[in-house]
PyMOL Python script that loads the backbone (N, CA, C, O; Angstrom):
from pymol import cmd

cmd.read_pdbstr("""\
ATOM      1  N   MET A   1      43.962  23.326  19.824  1.00  0.00           N
ATOM      2  CA  MET A   1      44.608  23.335  18.638  1.00  0.00           C
ATOM      3  C   MET A   1      44.382  22.306  17.745  1.00  0.00           C
ATOM      4  O   MET A   1      44.810  21.279  18.273  1.00  0.00           O
ATOM      5  N   ASN A   2      43.934  22.076  16.683  1.00  0.00           N
ATOM      6  CA  ASN A   2      43.849  20.779  15.827  1.00  0.00           C
ATOM      7  C   ASN A   2      44.957  20.714  15.184  1.00  0.00           C
ATOM      8  O   ASN A   2      45.865  21.524  15.367  1.00  0.00           O
ATOM      9  N   LYS A   3      45.023  19.636  14.261  1.00  0.00           N
ATOM     10  CA  LYS A   3      46.043  19.083  13.560  1.00  0.00           C
ATOM     11  C   LYS A   3      46.258  20.603  12.313  1.00  0.00           C
ATOM     12  O   LYS A   3      47.368  21.060  12.039  1.00  0.00           O
ATOM     13  N   ASP A   4      44.953  21.144  11.737  1.00  0.00           N
ATOM     14  CA  ASP A   4      45.305  21.889  10.499  1.00  0.00           C
ATOM     15  C   ASP A   4      45.768  23.330  11.095  1.00  0.00           C
ATOM     16  O   ASP A   4      46.573  24.073  10.533  1.00  0.00           O
ATOM     17  N   GLU A   5      45.074  23.611  12.413  1.00  0.00           N
ATOM     18  CA  GLU A   5      46.003  24.740  12.928  1.00  0.00           C
ATOM     19  C   GLU A   5      47.243  24.993  13.225  1.00  0.00           C
ATOM     20  O   GLU A   5      47.855  26.059  13.172  1.00  0.00           O
ATOM     21  N   LEU A   6      47.787  23.311  13.735  1.00  0.00           N
ATOM     22  CA  LEU A   6      49.165  23.399  13.706  1.00  0.00           C
ATOM     23  C   LEU A   6      50.143  23.294  12.783  1.00  0.00           C
ATOM     24  O   LEU A   6      51.333  23.609  12.820  1.00  0.00           O
ATOM     25  N   VAL A   7      49.357  22.722  11.813  1.00  0.00           N
ATOM     26  CA  VAL A   7      50.258  22.754  10.434  1.00  0.00           C
ATOM     27  C   VAL A   7      50.255  24.167   9.865  1.00  0.00           C
ATOM     28  O   VAL A   7      51.059  24.340   8.950  1.00  0.00           O
ATOM     29  N   SER A   8      49.427  25.332  10.264  1.00  0.00           N
ATOM     30  CA  SER A   8      49.490  26.416   9.578  1.00  0.00           C
ATOM     31  C   SER A   8      50.670  27.208  10.609  1.00  0.00           C
ATOM     32  O   SER A   8      51.619  27.897  10.233  1.00  0.00           O
ATOM     33  N   ALA A   9      50.320  26.904  11.855  1.00  0.00           N
ATOM     34  CA  ALA A   9      51.496  27.627  12.932  1.00  0.00           C
ATOM     35  C   ALA A   9      52.869  27.180  12.491  1.00  0.00           C
ATOM     36  O   ALA A   9      53.749  28.041  12.493  1.00  0.00           O
ATOM     37  N   ILE A  10      53.181  25.926  12.103  1.00  0.00           N
ATOM     38  CA  ILE A  10      54.587  25.512  11.664  1.00  0.00           C
ATOM     39  C   ILE A  10      54.925  26.068  10.360  1.00  0.00           C
ATOM     40  O   ILE A  10      56.112  26.281  10.115  1.00  0.00           O
ATOM     41  N   ALA A  11      53.958  26.350   9.424  1.00  0.00           N
ATOM     42  CA  ALA A  11      54.112  27.018   8.225  1.00  0.00           C
ATOM     43  C   ALA A  11      54.564  28.648   8.318  1.00  0.00           C
ATOM     44  O   ALA A  11      55.353  29.236   7.578  1.00  0.00           O
ATOM     45  N   ALA A  12      53.918  29.104   9.298  1.00  0.00           N
ATOM     46  CA  ALA A  12      54.057  30.377   9.657  1.00  0.00           C
ATOM     47  C   ALA A  12      55.386  30.729  10.261  1.00  0.00           C
ATOM     48  O   ALA A  12      55.988  31.784  10.061  1.00  0.00           O
ATOM     49  N   LYS A  13      55.808  29.660  11.077  1.00  0.00           N
ATOM     50  CA  LYS A  13      57.029  29.863  11.783  1.00  0.00           C
ATOM     51  C   LYS A  13      58.231  29.660  10.938  1.00  0.00           C
ATOM     52  O   LYS A  13      59.281  30.300  10.986  1.00  0.00           O
ATOM     53  N   THR A  14      57.915  28.656  10.143  1.00  0.00           N
ATOM     54  CA  THR A  14      59.277  28.421   9.351  1.00  0.00           C
ATOM     55  C   THR A  14      59.259  28.848   8.069  1.00  0.00           C
ATOM     56  O   THR A  14      60.271  28.582   7.420  1.00  0.00           O
ATOM     57  N   GLY A  15      58.370  29.450   7.508  1.00  0.00           N
ATOM     58  CA  GLY A  15      58.297  30.259   6.237  1.00  0.00           C
ATOM     59  C   GLY A  15      58.027  29.354   4.920  1.00  0.00           C
ATOM     60  O   GLY A  15      58.383  29.650   3.780  1.00  0.00           O
ATOM     61  N   THR A  16      57.249  28.067   5.355  1.00  0.00           N
ATOM     62  CA  THR A  16      57.479  27.162   4.182  1.00  0.00           C
ATOM     63  C   THR A  16      55.731  27.109   4.050  1.00  0.00           C
ATOM     64  O   THR A  16      54.959  27.593   4.878  1.00  0.00           O
ATOM     65  N   THR A  17      55.387  26.469   2.921  1.00  0.00           N
ATOM     66  CA  THR A  17      54.121  26.110   2.480  1.00  0.00           C
ATOM     67  C   THR A  17      53.543  25.171   3.772  1.00  0.00           C
ATOM     68  O   THR A  17      54.138  24.597   4.684  1.00  0.00           O
ATOM     69  N   LYS A  18      52.200  25.276   3.445  1.00  0.00           N
ATOM     70  CA  LYS A  18      51.337  24.304   4.491  1.00  0.00           C
ATOM     71  C   LYS A  18      51.556  22.944   3.919  1.00  0.00           C
ATOM     72  O   LYS A  18      51.840  22.040   4.704  1.00  0.00           O
ATOM     73  N   ARG A  19      51.466  22.715   2.762  1.00  0.00           N
ATOM     74  CA  ARG A  19      51.561  21.219   2.233  1.00  0.00           C
ATOM     75  C   ARG A  19      52.946  20.801   2.818  1.00  0.00           C
ATOM     76  O   ARG A  19      53.000  19.672   3.305  1.00  0.00           O
ATOM     77  N   SER A  20      54.114  21.599   2.830  1.00  0.00           N
ATOM     78  CA  SER A  20      55.571  21.085   3.217  1.00  0.00           C
ATOM     79  C   SER A  20      55.545  20.897   4.665  1.00  0.00           C
ATOM     80  O   SER A  20      56.200  20.019   5.228  1.00  0.00           O
ATOM     81  N   ALA A  21      54.761  21.754   5.280  1.00  0.00           N
ATOM     82  CA  ALA A  21      54.741  21.734   6.948  1.00  0.00           C
ATOM     83  C   ALA A  21      53.885  20.372   7.497  1.00  0.00           C
ATOM     84  O   ALA A  21      54.061  19.663   8.488  1.00  0.00           O
ATOM     85  N   GLU A  22      52.921  20.330   6.451  1.00  0.00           N
ATOM     86  CA  GLU A  22      52.058  18.881   6.753  1.00  0.00           C
ATOM     87  C   GLU A  22      52.912  17.542   6.654  1.00  0.00           C
ATOM     88  O   GLU A  22      52.835  16.572   7.409  1.00  0.00           O
ATOM     89  N   GLU A  23      53.666  17.694   5.657  1.00  0.00           N
ATOM     90  CA  GLU A  23      54.395  16.361   5.241  1.00  0.00           C
ATOM     91  C   GLU A  23      55.707  16.280   6.469  1.00  0.00           C
ATOM     92  O   GLU A  23      56.053  15.186   6.915  1.00  0.00           O
ATOM     93  N   MET A  24      56.155  17.174   6.785  1.00  0.00           N
ATOM     94  CA  MET A  24      57.099  17.406   7.953  1.00  0.00           C
ATOM     95  C   MET A  24      56.393  16.783   9.315  1.00  0.00           C
ATOM     96  O   MET A  24      56.873  15.843   9.949  1.00  0.00           O
ATOM     97  N   LEU A  25      55.468  17.303   9.570  1.00  0.00           N
ATOM     98  CA  LEU A  25      54.592  16.919  10.741  1.00  0.00           C
ATOM     99  C   LEU A  25      54.034  15.505  10.650  1.00  0.00           C
ATOM    100  O   LEU A  25      53.655  14.862  11.629  1.00  0.00           O
ATOM    101  N   LYS A  26      54.019  15.129   9.542  1.00  0.00           N
ATOM    102  CA  LYS A  26      53.332  13.759   9.072  1.00  0.00           C
ATOM    103  C   LYS A  26      54.906  12.628   9.556  1.00  0.00           C
ATOM    104  O   LYS A  26      54.863  11.590  10.216  1.00  0.00           O
ATOM    105  N   ALA A  27      55.884  13.159   9.081  1.00  0.00           N
ATOM    106  CA  ALA A  27      57.016  12.542   8.986  1.00  0.00           C
ATOM    107  C   ALA A  27      57.559  12.427  10.371  1.00  0.00           C
ATOM    108  O   ALA A  27      58.135  11.367  10.616  1.00  0.00           O
ATOM    109  N   VAL A  28      57.470  13.502  11.523  1.00  0.00           N
ATOM    110  CA  VAL A  28      58.024  13.700  12.562  1.00  0.00           C
ATOM    111  C   VAL A  28      57.077  12.471  13.479  1.00  0.00           C
ATOM    112  O   VAL A  28      57.668  11.532  14.011  1.00  0.00           O
ATOM    113  N   LEU A  29      55.762  12.603  13.564  1.00  0.00           N
ATOM    114  CA  LEU A  29      54.645  11.945  13.884  1.00  0.00           C
ATOM    115  C   LEU A  29      54.849  10.496  13.578  1.00  0.00           C
ATOM    116  O   LEU A  29      54.862   9.666  14.488  1.00  0.00           O
ATOM    117  N   ASP A  30      54.991  10.203  12.456  1.00  0.00           N
ATOM    118  CA  ASP A  30      55.108   8.801  11.709  1.00  0.00           C
ATOM    119  C   ASP A  30      56.503   8.104  12.466  1.00  0.00           C
ATOM    120  O   ASP A  30      56.396   6.986  12.971  1.00  0.00           O
ATOM    121  N   THR A  31      57.675   8.770  12.500  1.00  0.00           N
ATOM    122  CA  THR A  31      58.888   8.580  13.221  1.00  0.00           C
ATOM    123  C   THR A  31      58.788   7.845  14.519  1.00  0.00           C
ATOM    124  O   THR A  31      59.248   6.762  14.882  1.00  0.00           O
ATOM    125  N   ILE A  32      57.931   8.900  15.214  1.00  0.00           N
ATOM    126  CA  ILE A  32      57.815   8.690  16.599  1.00  0.00           C
ATOM    127  C   ILE A  32      56.725   7.358  17.113  1.00  0.00           C
ATOM    128  O   ILE A  32      56.695   6.687  18.144  1.00  0.00           O
ATOM    129  N   ARG A  33      56.146   7.356  16.255  1.00  0.00           N
ATOM    130  CA  ARG A  33      55.217   6.031  16.331  1.00  0.00           C
ATOM    131  C   ARG A  33      55.650   4.898  16.275  1.00  0.00           C
ATOM    132  O   ARG A  33      55.382   3.939  16.999  1.00  0.00           O
ATOM    133  N   ASP A  34      56.555   4.994  15.132  1.00  0.00           N
ATOM    134  CA  ASP A  34      57.408   3.506  14.738  1.00  0.00           C
ATOM    135  C   ASP A  34      58.437   3.449  15.975  1.00  0.00           C
ATOM    136  O   ASP A  34      58.369   2.381  16.584  1.00  0.00           O
ATOM    137  N   ALA A  35      59.147   4.146  16.356  1.00  0.00           N
ATOM    138  CA  ALA A  35      60.094   4.074  17.349  1.00  0.00           C
ATOM    139  C   ALA A  35      59.407   3.604  18.476  1.00  0.00           C
ATOM    140  O   ALA A  35      59.776   2.519  18.926  1.00  0.00           O
ATOM    141  N   VAL A  36      58.590   4.127  18.964  1.00  0.00           N
ATOM    142  CA  VAL A  36      57.701   4.001  20.043  1.00  0.00           C
ATOM    143  C   VAL A  36      57.046   2.534  20.195  1.00  0.00           C
ATOM    144  O   VAL A  36      57.062   1.906  21.254  1.00  0.00           O
ATOM    145  N   ARG A  37      56.462   2.069  18.980  1.00  0.00           N
ATOM    146  CA  ARG A  37      55.995   1.144  18.792  1.00  0.00           C
ATOM    147  C   ARG A  37      56.932  -0.252  18.908  1.00  0.00           C
ATOM    148  O   ARG A  37      56.500  -1.349  19.260  1.00  0.00           O
ATOM    149  N   ASP A  38      58.413   0.077  18.501  1.00  0.00           N
ATOM    150  CA  ASP A  38      59.359  -0.885  18.471  1.00  0.00           C
ATOM    151  C   ASP A  38      60.005  -1.226  19.745  1.00  0.00           C
ATOM    152  O   ASP A  38      60.675  -2.224  20.010  1.00  0.00           O
ATOM    153  N   GLY A  39      59.605   0.049  20.694  1.00  0.00           N
ATOM    154  CA  GLY A  39      60.025  -0.329  22.063  1.00  0.00           C
ATOM    155  C   GLY A  39      61.271   0.729  22.241  1.00  0.00           C
ATOM    156  O   GLY A  39      62.162   0.468  23.050  1.00  0.00           O
ATOM    157  N   ASP A  40      61.297   1.749  21.576  1.00  0.00           N
ATOM    158  CA  ASP A  40      62.747   2.486  21.642  1.00  0.00           C
ATOM    159  C   ASP A  40      61.760   3.806  22.719  1.00  0.00           C
ATOM    160  O   ASP A  40      60.555   3.798  22.973  1.00  0.00           O
ATOM    161  N   ARG A  41      62.791   4.788  23.141  1.00  0.00           N
ATOM    162  CA  ARG A  41      62.277   6.094  24.116  1.00  0.00           C
ATOM    163  C   ARG A  41      62.622   6.969  23.008  1.00  0.00           C
ATOM    164  O   ARG A  41      63.647   6.775  22.354  1.00  0.00           O
ATOM    165  N   VAL A  42      61.766   7.984  22.748  1.00  0.00           N
ATOM    166  CA  VAL A  42      62.135   9.191  22.281  1.00  0.00           C
ATOM    167  C   VAL A  42      62.110  10.305  23.146  1.00  0.00           C
ATOM    168  O   VAL A  42      61.126  10.604  23.823  1.00  0.00           O
ATOM    169  N   THR A  43      63.213  10.944  23.135  1.00  0.00           N
ATOM    170  CA  THR A  43      63.249  12.164  23.883  1.00  0.00           C
ATOM    171  C   THR A  43      63.535  13.277  22.987  1.00  0.00           C
ATOM    172  O   THR A  43      64.377  13.360  22.093  1.00  0.00           O
ATOM    173  N   LEU A  44      62.710  14.081  23.383  1.00  0.00           N
ATOM    174  CA  LEU A  44      62.842  15.764  22.615  1.00  0.00           C
ATOM    175  C   LEU A  44      63.188  16.645  23.638  1.00  0.00           C
ATOM    176  O   LEU A  44      62.259  17.258  24.165  1.00  0.00           O
ATOM    177  N   LEU A  45      64.434  16.859  24.069  1.00  0.00           N
ATOM    178  CA  LEU A  45      65.067  17.692  25.256  1.00  0.00           C
ATOM    179  C   LEU A  45      64.211  19.096  25.213  1.00  0.00           C
ATOM    180  O   LEU A  45      63.930  19.781  24.230  1.00  0.00           O
ATOM    181  N   GLY A  46      63.935  19.271  26.388  1.00  0.00           N
ATOM    182  CA  GLY A  46      62.891  20.674  26.483  1.00  0.00           C
ATOM    183  C   GLY A  46      61.786  20.405  26.533  1.00  0.00           C
ATOM    184  O   GLY A  46      61.138  21.225  27.183  1.00  0.00           O
ATOM    185  N   PHE A  47      61.049  19.338  26.004  1.00  0.00           N
ATOM    186  CA  PHE A  47      59.882  19.048  25.515  1.00  0.00           C
ATOM    187  C   PHE A  47      59.358  17.661  26.233  1.00  0.00           C
ATOM    188  O   PHE A  47      58.386  17.642  26.988  1.00  0.00           O
ATOM    189  N   GLY A  48      60.082  16.593  25.916  1.00  0.00           N
ATOM    190  CA  GLY A  48      59.268  15.383  26.686  1.00  0.00           C
ATOM    191  C   GLY A  48      60.061  14.091  26.328  1.00  0.00           C
ATOM    192  O   GLY A  48      61.177  14.086  25.809  1.00  0.00           O
ATOM    193  N   SER A  49      59.405  13.107  26.643  1.00  0.00           N
ATOM    194  CA  SER A  49      59.528  11.873  26.193  1.00  0.00           C
ATOM    195  C   SER A  49      58.336  10.988  25.968  1.00  0.00           C
ATOM    196  O   SER A  49      57.326  10.947  26.671  1.00  0.00           O
ATOM    197  N   PHE A  50      58.634  10.168  24.710  1.00  0.00           N
ATOM    198  CA  PHE A  50      57.460   9.218  24.475  1.00  0.00           C
ATOM    199  C   PHE A  50      57.892   7.959  24.773  1.00  0.00           C
ATOM    200  O   PHE A  50      58.974   7.671  24.259  1.00  0.00           O
ATOM    201  N   ILE A  51      57.261   6.933  25.598  1.00  0.00           N
ATOM    202  CA  ILE A  51      57.676   5.764  26.027  1.00  0.00           C
ATOM    203  C   ILE A  51      56.462   4.833  25.646  1.00  0.00           C
ATOM    204  O   ILE A  51      55.332   5.149  25.274  1.00  0.00           O
ATOM    205  N   LEU A  52      57.112   3.406  25.876  1.00  0.00           N
ATOM    206  CA  LEU A  52      56.034   2.305  25.762  1.00  0.00           C
ATOM    207  C   LEU A  52      56.245   1.659  27.279  1.00  0.00           C
ATOM    208  O   LEU A  52      57.265   1.215  27.807  1.00  0.00           O
ATOM    209  N   ARG A  53      55.013   1.769  27.727  1.00  0.00           N
ATOM    210  CA  ARG A  53      54.718   1.199  29.004  1.00  0.00           C
ATOM    211  C   ARG A  53      53.852  -0.258  29.047  1.00  0.00           C
ATOM    212  O   ARG A  53      52.965  -0.461  28.218  1.00  0.00           O
ATOM    213  N   GLU A  54      54.130  -1.079  29.909  1.00  0.00           N
ATOM    214  CA  GLU A  54      53.326  -2.408  30.001  1.00  0.00           C
ATOM    215  C   GLU A  54      52.508  -2.303  31.022  1.00  0.00           C
ATOM    216  O   GLU A  54      53.138  -2.273  32.079  1.00  0.00           O
ATOM    217  N   ARG A  55      51.167  -2.221  31.175  1.00  0.00           N
ATOM    218  CA  ARG A  55      50.374  -2.290  31.976  1.00  0.00           C
ATOM    219  C   ARG A  55      50.025  -3.960  32.551  1.00  0.00           C
ATOM    220  O   ARG A  55      49.799  -4.826  31.706  1.00  0.00           O
ATOM    221  N   ASN A  56      50.008  -4.262  33.854  1.00  0.00           N
ATOM    222  CA  ASN A  56      50.059  -5.467  34.214  1.00  0.00           C
ATOM    223  C   ASN A  56      48.411  -6.208  34.364  1.00  0.00           C
ATOM    224  O   ASN A  56      47.462  -5.458  34.592  1.00  0.00           O
ATOM    225  N   GLU A  57      48.284  -7.066  34.279  1.00  0.00           N
ATOM    226  CA  GLU A  57      46.808  -7.908  34.028  1.00  0.00           C
ATOM    227  C   GLU A  57      46.267  -7.264  35.547  1.00  0.00           C
ATOM    228  O   GLU A  57      46.988  -7.099  36.530  1.00  0.00           O
ATOM    229  N   ARG A  58      44.986  -6.993  35.463  1.00  0.00           N
ATOM    230  CA  ARG A  58      44.309  -6.567  36.866  1.00  0.00           C
ATOM    231  C   ARG A  58      42.801  -6.829  36.877  1.00  0.00           C
ATOM    232  O   ARG A  58      42.133  -7.106  35.881  1.00  0.00           O
ATOM    233  N   ILE A  59      42.390  -6.716  38.022  1.00  0.00           N
ATOM    234  CA  ILE A  59      41.136  -7.219  38.127  1.00  0.00           C
ATOM    235  C   ILE A  59      39.992  -5.965  38.046  1.00  0.00           C
ATOM    236  O   ILE A  59      40.164  -4.960  38.736  1.00  0.00           O
ATOM    237  N   GLY A  60      39.075  -6.068  37.353  1.00  0.00           N
ATOM    238  CA  GLY A  60      38.157  -4.784  37.351  1.00  0.00           C
ATOM    239  C   GLY A  60      36.613  -5.307  37.600  1.00  0.00           C
ATOM    240  O   GLY A  60      36.282  -6.317  38.221  1.00  0.00           O
ATOM    241  N   ARG A  61      35.808  -4.405  36.985  1.00  0.00           N
ATOM    242  CA  ARG A  61      34.255  -4.679  37.467  1.00  0.00           C
ATOM    243  C   ARG A  61      33.476  -4.566  36.020  1.00  0.00           C
ATOM    244  O   ARG A  61      33.870  -3.702  35.237  1.00  0.00           O
ATOM    245  N   ASN A  62      32.651  -5.208  35.742  1.00  0.00           N
ATOM    246  CA  ASN A  62      31.891  -5.357  34.630  1.00  0.00           C
ATOM    247  C   ASN A  62      30.662  -4.062  35.079  1.00  0.00           C
ATOM    248  O   ASN A  62      29.771  -4.343  35.881  1.00  0.00           O
ATOM    249  N   PRO A  63      30.744  -2.899  34.562  1.00  0.00           N
ATOM    250  CA  PRO A  63      29.874  -1.917  35.092  1.00  0.00           C
ATOM    251  C   PRO A  63      28.078  -2.302  35.058  1.00  0.00           C
ATOM    252  O   PRO A  63      27.206  -1.905  35.832  1.00  0.00           O
ATOM    253  N   LYS A  64      27.975  -3.088  34.023  1.00  0.00           N
ATOM    254  CA  LYS A  64      26.449  -3.586  34.100  1.00  0.00           C
ATOM    255  C   LYS A  64      26.299  -4.471  34.814  1.00  0.00           C
ATOM    256  O   LYS A  64      25.262  -4.384  35.472  1.00  0.00           O
ATOM    257  N   THR A  65      27.135  -5.675  35.067  1.00  0.00           N
ATOM    258  CA  THR A  65      26.484  -6.807  36.031  1.00  0.00           C
ATOM    259  C   THR A  65      27.305  -6.320  37.404  1.00  0.00           C
ATOM    260  O   THR A  65      26.666  -6.501  38.441  1.00  0.00           O
ATOM    261  N   GLY A  66      28.465  -5.800  37.537  1.00  0.00           N
ATOM    262  CA  GLY A  66      29.149  -5.944  38.703  1.00  0.00           C
ATOM    263  C   GLY A  66      30.101  -6.728  38.946  1.00  0.00           C
ATOM    264  O   GLY A  66      30.863  -6.544  39.895  1.00  0.00           O
ATOM    265  N   SER A  67      30.211  -7.838  38.026  1.00  0.00           N
ATOM    266  CA  SER A  67      30.945  -9.150  38.382  1.00  0.00           C
ATOM    267  C   SER A  67      32.260  -8.634  37.979  1.00  0.00           C
ATOM    268  O   SER A  67      32.477  -7.745  37.156  1.00  0.00           O
ATOM    269  N   GLU A  68      33.083  -9.286  38.644  1.00  0.00           N
ATOM    270  CA  GLU A  68      34.681  -9.271  38.742  1.00  0.00           C
ATOM    271  C   GLU A  68      35.229  -9.771  36.943  1.00  0.00           C
ATOM    272  O   GLU A  68      34.945 -10.813  36.352  1.00  0.00           O
ATOM    273  N   ILE A  69      35.820  -8.950  36.597  1.00  0.00           N
ATOM    274  CA  ILE A  69      36.639  -9.383  35.175  1.00  0.00           C
ATOM    275  C   ILE A  69      38.004  -9.261  35.162  1.00  0.00           C
ATOM    276  O   ILE A  69      38.464  -8.361  35.864  1.00  0.00           O
ATOM    277  N   THR A  70      38.859 -10.029  34.461  1.00  0.00           N
ATOM    278  CA  THR A  70      40.374  -9.774  34.294  1.00  0.00           C
ATOM    279  C   THR A  70      40.574  -9.097  32.991  1.00  0.00           C
ATOM    280  O   THR A  70      40.359  -9.622  31.899  1.00  0.00           O
ATOM    281  N   ILE A  71      41.089  -7.647  33.230  1.00  0.00           N
ATOM    282  CA  ILE A  71      41.554  -7.061  32.454  1.00  0.00           C
ATOM    283  C   ILE A  71      43.061  -7.395  32.029  1.00  0.00           C
ATOM    284  O   ILE A  71      44.021  -7.198  32.774  1.00  0.00           O
ATOM    285  N   PRO A  72      43.149  -7.938  30.706  1.00  0.00           N
ATOM    286  CA  PRO A  72      44.440  -8.574  30.607  1.00  0.00           C
ATOM    287  C   PRO A  72      45.655  -7.473  30.044  1.00  0.00           C
ATOM    288  O   PRO A  72      45.363  -6.479  29.379  1.00  0.00           O
ATOM    289  N   ARG A  73      46.889  -7.789  30.383  1.00  0.00           N
ATOM    290  CA  ARG A  73      48.039  -7.152  30.223  1.00  0.00           C
ATOM    291  C   ARG A  73      48.458  -6.504  28.690  1.00  0.00           C
ATOM    292  O   ARG A  73      48.552  -7.148  27.644  1.00  0.00           O
ATOM    293  N   ARG A  74      48.634  -5.329  28.839  1.00  0.00           N
ATOM    294  CA  ARG A  74      48.997  -4.691  27.550  1.00  0.00           C
ATOM    295  C   ARG A  74      49.764  -3.637  27.352  1.00  0.00           C
ATOM    296  O   ARG A  74      49.735  -2.905  28.342  1.00  0.00           O
ATOM    297  N   LYS A  75      50.375  -3.278  26.585  1.00  0.00           N
ATOM    298  CA  LYS A  75      51.075  -2.228  26.075  1.00  0.00           C
ATOM    299  C   LYS A  75      50.569  -0.826  25.865  1.00  0.00           C
ATOM    300  O   LYS A  75      49.655  -0.566  25.082  1.00  0.00           O
ATOM    301  N   MET A  76      51.233   0.110  26.632  1.00  0.00           N
ATOM    302  CA  MET A  76      50.690   1.370  26.343  1.00  0.00           C
ATOM    303  C   MET A  76      51.437   2.512  25.875  1.00  0.00           C
ATOM    304  O   MET A  76      52.458   2.734  26.525  1.00  0.00           O
ATOM    305  N   PRO A  77      51.144   3.455  24.719  1.00  0.00           N
ATOM    306  CA  PRO A  77      52.118   4.732  24.684  1.00  0.00           C
ATOM    307  C   PRO A  77      51.976   5.631  25.928  1.00  0.00           C
ATOM    308  O   PRO A  77      50.998   5.667  26.675  1.00  0.00           O
ATOM    309  N   LYS A  78      53.000   6.283  26.019  1.00  0.00           N
ATOM    310  CA  LYS A  78      53.148   7.346  27.456  1.00  0.00           C
ATOM    311  C   LYS A  78      54.003   8.777  26.845  1.00  0.00           C
ATOM    312  O   LYS A  78      54.991   8.706  26.114  1.00  0.00           O
ATOM    313  N   PHE A  79      53.575   9.649  27.175  1.00  0.00           N
ATOM    314  CA  PHE A  79      54.331  10.970  27.095  1.00  0.00           C
ATOM    315  C   PHE A  79      54.755  11.544  28.568  1.00  0.00           C
ATOM    316  O   PHE A  79      53.941  11.808  29.452  1.00  0.00           O
ATOM    317  N   VAL A  80      55.755  11.647  28.642  1.00  0.00           N
ATOM    318  CA  VAL A  80      56.371  12.025  30.032  1.00  0.00           C
ATOM    319  C   VAL A  80      56.902  13.539  29.678  1.00  0.00           C
ATOM    320  O   VAL A  80      57.944  13.634  29.030  1.00  0.00           O
ATOM    321  N   PRO A  81      56.223  14.693  30.080  1.00  0.00           N
ATOM    322  CA  PRO A  81      57.091  16.030  30.073  1.00  0.00           C
ATOM    323  C   PRO A  81      58.104  16.382  30.781  1.00  0.00           C
ATOM    324  O   PRO A  81      58.259  16.098  31.969  1.00  0.00           O
ATOM    325  N   SER A  82      59.011  17.155  29.948  1.00  0.00           N
ATOM    326  CA  SER A  82      60.223  17.512  30.761  1.00  0.00           C
ATOM    327  C   SER A  82      59.992  18.438  31.864  1.00  0.00           C
ATOM    328  O   SER A  82      58.946  19.064  32.035  1.00  0.00           O
ATOM    329  N   LYS A  83      61.034  18.488  32.606  1.00  0.00           N
ATOM    330  CA  LYS A  83      60.821  19.764  33.872  1.00  0.00           C
ATOM    331  C   LYS A  83      60.512  21.172  33.031  1.00  0.00           C
ATOM    332  O   LYS A  83      59.509  21.825  33.320  1.00  0.00           O
ATOM    333  N   GLU A  84      61.379  21.590  32.022  1.00  0.00           N
ATOM    334  CA  GLU A  84      61.144  22.777  31.572  1.00  0.00           C
ATOM    335  C   GLU A  84      59.403  22.773  31.137  1.00  0.00           C
ATOM    336  O   GLU A  84      58.626  23.546  31.698  1.00  0.00           O
ATOM    337  N   PHE A  85      59.068  22.050  30.350  1.00  0.00           N
ATOM    338  CA  PHE A  85      57.511  22.035  29.747  1.00  0.00           C
ATOM    339  C   PHE A  85      56.708  22.018  31.178  1.00  0.00           C
ATOM    340  O   PHE A  85      55.757  22.783  31.343  1.00  0.00           O
ATOM    341  N   LYS A  86      57.002  21.389  31.891  1.00  0.00           N
ATOM    342  CA  LYS A  86      55.979  21.338  33.294  1.00  0.00           C
ATOM    343  C   LYS A  86      55.952  22.654  33.974  1.00  0.00           C
ATOM    344  O   LYS A  86      54.871  23.135  34.314  1.00  0.00           O
ATOM    345  N   HIS A  87      57.143  23.310  34.209  1.00  0.00           N
ATOM    346  CA  HIS A  87      57.587  24.725  34.692  1.00  0.00           C
ATOM    347  C   HIS A  87      56.698  25.520  33.849  1.00  0.00           C
ATOM    348  O   HIS A  87      55.955  26.375  34.330  1.00  0.00           O
ATOM    349  N   LEU A  88      56.766  25.228  32.460  1.00  0.00           N
ATOM    350  CA  LEU A  88      56.157  26.558  31.428  1.00  0.00           C
ATOM    351  C   LEU A  88      54.804  26.573  31.582  1.00  0.00           C
ATOM    352  O   LEU A  88      54.223  27.658  31.584  1.00  0.00           O
ATOM    353  N   VAL A  89      54.092  25.359  31.736  1.00  0.00           N
ATOM    354  CA  VAL A  89      52.554  25.410  31.966  1.00  0.00           C
ATOM    355  C   VAL A  89      51.830  25.564  33.441  1.00  0.00           C
ATOM    356  O   VAL A  89      50.616  25.594  33.640  1.00  0.00           O
ATOM    357  N   GLU A  90      52.900  25.656  34.442  1.00  0.00           N
ATOM    358  CA  GLU A  90      52.274  25.891  35.698  1.00  0.00           C
ATOM    359  C   GLU A  90      51.829  27.382  35.850  1.00  0.00           C
ATOM    360  O   GLU A  90      51.269  27.758  36.880  1.00  0.00           O
TER     361      GLU A  90
END
""", "prot")
cmd.dss("prot")
cmd.show_as("cartoon", "prot")
cmd.util.cbc("prot")
cmd.orient("prot")
């Protein structure tokens, strides 16, 4: 399912227009992005949590030369599904 199909499904379930559904989806996604960027955890009961994880510096290999390189420390967004969601897709 792509974004347009998701917008159509939201519009059909809520009885709103596609434009309104797209604005709602954009607002939700922007809010989640902003919160996670600021280091907050966003938890949606029955769905999952969006969190910001920090990956430590590590040693990797350059695929062309095989030489060791240092991969710097960085922050990564992560989604952790809830138990309910995990059981739903099993």
